[in-house]
N, C-alpha and C positions, 0 to 999 in steps of 0.2 A: 503494500500500500504506500510505501515512502517513495516509490519511483515517481509517480504523478507530481509529488510536491519538488523533486529534483528538477524534473523536467520544467515545471511552472517557472522557478528560479532560472534555469538556463535562459527560457525564452525572456523572461524579464531583463536579464542582463542584455541579451541582443536586442531587443527592440526598446530600451529605454531610450537610446539616443534618438529613435525616429519620433518616438512620442515627445521628447523635448524640442524637437524640429516643427512638430504640430501647432500652429498657431493657435486653433481654436482650444484645443487641449490646455495649452498653456494659459489660455484666458480663464478656462473653467477652473484650473488648479489655483489660479491669484485669487478669483473671486470668492471660491470656497475657504482658501487658506490652507489647502494640500500641499504637504510636503512630502518629496519621495524620501523612502527610508525611515520614516518616521514610523514608531511603533504606538499605534492610536488604542487607548484602553478606556475603559467606562469611565474612569477618573479623569483622564486628561483631553478626552475628545471635546468637551465642551469649552474648555481654555485655548484649544490651538485652532480649532475651526471658527469660522465667523457666522455660521448658520447653523441652527439647531437641526434643520431638516431641509432636505433639496429635492424638488420634484422636476421630472423629465416630462415635459411635456411634447407630445409629437402627433402627427397627422395620423389618420386612421388608415393611410394607403399603406403597400408594402415598404415603400422609402422610409416614411415615419417609423415604422415597427422596425425595420433595419438600424436606423439611427439609434433607436433606444435601446435596441440590443448591443449595439457596440458600445455605447456607454456604459451600459452594465459590466460588459465583459472587460472594459477598461478598468474599472473601480473594482471588480473581483480580482483582476490579475495585478495590478499595481499597488492597490490598497486593500488588502485582504483584511488588516487588522481594523481598518475603519467598519467595515461591514461586520466584523465579529464584535466589536466594541458598541456599535447602536445599531443591531438588526433593522429597525426600521427608518434607517437615516433615508434611503433612497426608495422613492415612490414613482411610479410611471403613471401616466395619465395619457389616453387617447382623445383626440380631439376630433369630433366630426362637425360638418358646418353643412346645413342645409339652405342653400341658396336658391332665390327664387330670380327669374330674369326680372331686373329693373328696366321699366320704360322711361326713357329718358323724353323729357318735353322740351321742346326748344322754343326759345322766346327771342323774340327780334325786336 
């Protein structure tokens, strides 16, 4: 059972450079106050992070679900202690929009 953890650590070291180059992930880390290599515990998570919870809003289409899945995977791989320290930290919501055609009135 220890092999997956070893593999995950190797993947972490290998892809950390790519994660650091990603502008969007860097912005998420900065906004939330996430720090690589930090061991989050129930005692220190409230002091280290800027927010108590965060929510991932996404569209109801496959692209939105894919992005939400990628973000959850990112947090699971890069910050596993965060999810263990606060299991309800990350929530996802799908957003649907029932738009009706709008008639534009022309005024002259």
